[in-house]
N, C-alpha and C positions, 0 to 999 in steps of 0.2 A: 636511430634516424633515417628516414628513405634518403636525404640527398647526400651525395661523400661531402665531409665535413676533415677540415684542416684540425688539425689540432694542437695549441702551442699553447706551451707550460711558459711562464715570466718568473723569472726570479721577483718577487717582491719587494727582497729582502739588501736585495744587493746595490749598492755606487752609494751617493754622495749623497743624492735627493730622492730613496727610499724612504719610505713607500710609496711617497704620495705620489712623485712621476712612474715608476711602473705600473703603476694601479690606474689611473689617469691614462695611459697608451693602451691598454687592455681596454678600456671603457670606451675609447675614441674605434677602437681597432671592431670591437663587436658590435659598434652604431654601423660600421662603414662596409663591413662582410656578410653578409646572410650564413654564408658555409662558412663559417670560422667558430672554433670552443674554444675557450682557452682555460687555462688551469691557475692561479697564481698561486703559485709556492711560496712560503712564509707562518710567520707567527698570525694565526688565525684571526684571533682578535682586533690584532692590530691590521689586518688587512678589513677587516669588518666595517673595522673604525669610519677606514678611509671611504671606501663604498656606501658607505652613510651619505656621503656627497652627493651621488649621481644615482639616474636609475641609468640601468640597464638590462638587456635580456637576463635573464637570471639562469632559464633554461639551456645558455651556455658558455657559463662561465661554474664555475668550478676552485675551490678553494682547497690546498694539500696544506693540512697544518704541518711545520719542519720547526722546528723549536730553535734549531741551532745558527748563529751567524761566523760566517769564514769573514778574518776580517783579511786588512788588502795586508798586511807585513806577517801573515803566518807563514811558516816553511808550508808550500803548493800539497806536497806530496801527504805531509805530512797531517793536513788538514782535514783531508780527503780521506786518511782512513781511521781519522778519532773524532771527526765531525760527521756521522753517517747521518745523522736527521738532520744537517744544515741545509737551507734550501739550494745550495747550490749541487749538494748530494744527491737528494731529493728528487732536486728537478731531469737531471742528469737519467739518473736510474728511471724516471718516465719513458725519458727518450731510448734509453738501452730496453725496457722491458716490453714497444712499441707501445704503449697508452700515446703516448704523444710524438707527433710526427718533429716538431725540432722545442729546441729549447735555447730561450735568448735573457739572457743576465747582461748585469752592467759591475757586476762583483768584480769578486778578483779574476782579475786577468790567469795570476799563477795556479791559481786551483782550477781554474775555468781547462785550462788546458791541458793541466794532467789529470783531471776528471773526465777530460772528454775521448783522453787513450785508454785508460784505467777503466775506466765505467762503461763507455759508448760501446769501445772499439774502433779497431778500422775494418777499413772492407777488406777481403781478402785481396792479399796484391798488392796493396796498397800500402810501399816500406813506412815513410809517415805523413800525419795530416802536418800540412802549414795550416796556416792562418793569414785572411787575405780580407783586405780590408779596399775600400776601392775610393781613388783618393781625385781631387778632380781637375780637370787639365787645360789649356786654352782649345784642346780640339773637342771635349769629351770627357766621361770616364776617364781612368786607370784602375785595373787589377797589380797590386802590389802583392807578388807571392815568394817567399815570405815573409812576414813584419812580426813576427816573436815565439813559434811555437819550437823552429830547431837552429840552435845554432853554431853547430857544427853538421853542418846536414856535406849528406855524399853526393854528388858527380847524376848515381841515378836517381836519386833524390830530388831531384832539381831540374831533371827532365820529369819528371813524374809531375812535379808541380805545374812547368809549362804546360804539359797536357790536360792537367786539370782545368788551372787557369782560362785555357784557351776556349773549351767547349762551357766553362763557366759564361764568361762573356760574349761567347754565342748566342745563349742559350737566354743568361738573364740581361743581355747590356741587347740583344737585338745587334750582335755586329757578323755580319756575316763573314770575315775572314780573318778574326783578329790577329793583329800586329802581335810578334812573341820577342821582346828582345831579352835576354843579359847585362846585368850591369855589372861595368867596368870601368876603369881607371883612363879610357883608351879604347875609343872606333874599333881598332886595330885588332886583329885575330892572336898574335904573336903576347899582346898586354895579358895584365894580371896575374895574378897570386895562381899557382897548381889547382885551385881548385875550378875557378875561373875556364884556364886554360885547356882543362876534362874536358870540362863539361860541352863547351865551343863545340868541339865537330861532332858530338852528341845530340847535340840539339838540329844542327844541321843536316844528320841525317834523322829524324825521326819524322814519318811519314805522320801526317794531318792534323802540321801545326806550321802557322805560317813565321818561322822563322828569320829574324830581317837581320840580325844581327847584332854587337854589342850596345849598348845604350851608355853615355856616361849623363850621371844623375842632373845636375843642370840642363838636359834636354828631356827629363819626366814631365815636368810642369808646362811644358812646350806642345804634349800631346803625339808626341814621337812614335810612342808605342802605344796599343791597347791591354797586353799583357806582359809583367815586370816582376821576372825573374832572379832571385837570388839567394841566399843562406838567410835567418832571420835578423841575426847580428848584422847585416846590410844593410835589409830593411826596418830594422829598427828603429835604427839612426835616420834613415830616412824618413822614417813615419814623424820622428818627432821632431828635424827639421824644420822639415813641413807644416805642422802643426801653427810651433813657436814662430815660426815666422812670418806667417797668414794670419796671426793674432797681434803681433808685433807690426805689422804694417794696418791691418787695421785701427789698430788704437791708432797711431801716427796722421791715419791719413784725417778719422774724427777731429783727433788734436788743432790739424790745419783749418780744417772748414772751422772750426767754431772759434778761432785765434783772434781773429778783427770782425768789428761789423761788415764789412766788403765780402772777405768766404764767407761769414755768417748767410750776406743774401744770395752769392754766387753758390749754398749751398742746398740752399732751397729751393734753385732752378735745378741742379743736376742732382738732386734727391730720388726723383722716377728712375733714370737710369741707373745710377749708384745701384739702388733699392737691386734693379733686377740681374745688376752685376754682381752683388753678392749673394746672389741666391744660385746662383750657378756655377760659384765657388765655396757652396755653405757644405760640409763634409756629412753634417748632421741629415741632410738628405739621400743621406744612398744608405742609409742605416749601417746596422755594424760588418763588420768581419766574420767571414764565415769558417767554421774550421773544417777545410777541405778533405774527403776521402776519407770520414767515419759512417758508422752505418747507419747514425742516425743524424741530424742537420741541429751543431754545437754554435748560436750566433753572441759574442761578444760585441757591447758594443763599449762607450766608454765611460770610465766611472763617475762623472760630474753628468751624464746624461739626460735629458728632458724628455718628455713626454714623446716628442712629435721627434726625437730621433729611434726613440725604442717604437715608438709608430713603426714606424718608417722599416724597421729591423727583423717586425712580425709580415710586415708585408713582402721583405728580402722569405719567407718563411714560405709562405703563400707560391709564391710566385717559383720555388725552389721544388717545393714539392707537385704544381703545376708541372712545370718543364721534365719533373723525374730524372734531375740531374746525378742520382747517384745511379740508379738506373744505366744514365749516358756513359758514367766515366766506365763501370761494367761493360760496357757494349764496345764501343769505341776505345778502350787499353789493353783490350782482352783476357781482362777478371773473370777468370773460370770463379765459379762459385760450388759451394757443399752445397748438395743436394737437400731440399728441408728434412729427408730423414736421416739425414748425416748429420745437420745442426744438431737435431734436439737429442 
């Protein structure tokens, strides 16, 4: 192919709405991006059945037949080892082999995280890859690092999370000097558990990041930081509470607006403004959560992802490749890499 293509593998069998939504997202992405090549991974006959609904550039879409599916409840490491012909394992292997630049899945989080480390592998010098979703705030997006990959992180790992998060937001969100904050139970340096007390001075001394100190969970939605650093246990609690609260508030607002005739008339008047506000706080518009620090890109979307979220995750992959994020991690963090001859 003459021009440089970005090659993305999409798990066609992963998530509650597969294969319909992953296939739809792939077709939409191919329509919009002429430099994109997609490999749909999953049961070939099922994928072809879905593709029959659409017109698409066949020369830029491939199907990789994978006969197994890893279910959400399966033990992750076991599933990765036993189900070698699953869509997740086959998709991750495409990234490991360099056939694809990135893999997007709405499938099992555990299997994706385990497979990312076991199959794709870490960039040399990265201690542990974090899962890093972008969340909406009153002042724009914030990157939460880590939200699911490392439940018991060490201080040195959190420092790397801060470095990678800063590089990611500078390039992917266009924030010149991202504000990096450490999640804690108070703003004072001496507060917190043993982990955060040890991390704080390390982040303070870390060159190349704009560390602004501790942040309490209540200040995250206000947009007081651009990168929020924590271990995965804390991050997952923040993420789930964020999503649950947003869903409940949205439900209650709709309920209140539909409760009386007067409120229904009022709802019609504020509908355009409300629509714009809801779009601003729509988490699906940011795509998925990337695993940072792997040798290739792996992006995990919600289990109930519709085409729009998977489509935006594919966009993430294109920008990640264009900005050479992994190359920037290596250069900015001083990660010496082996020569090609040594790797082979």
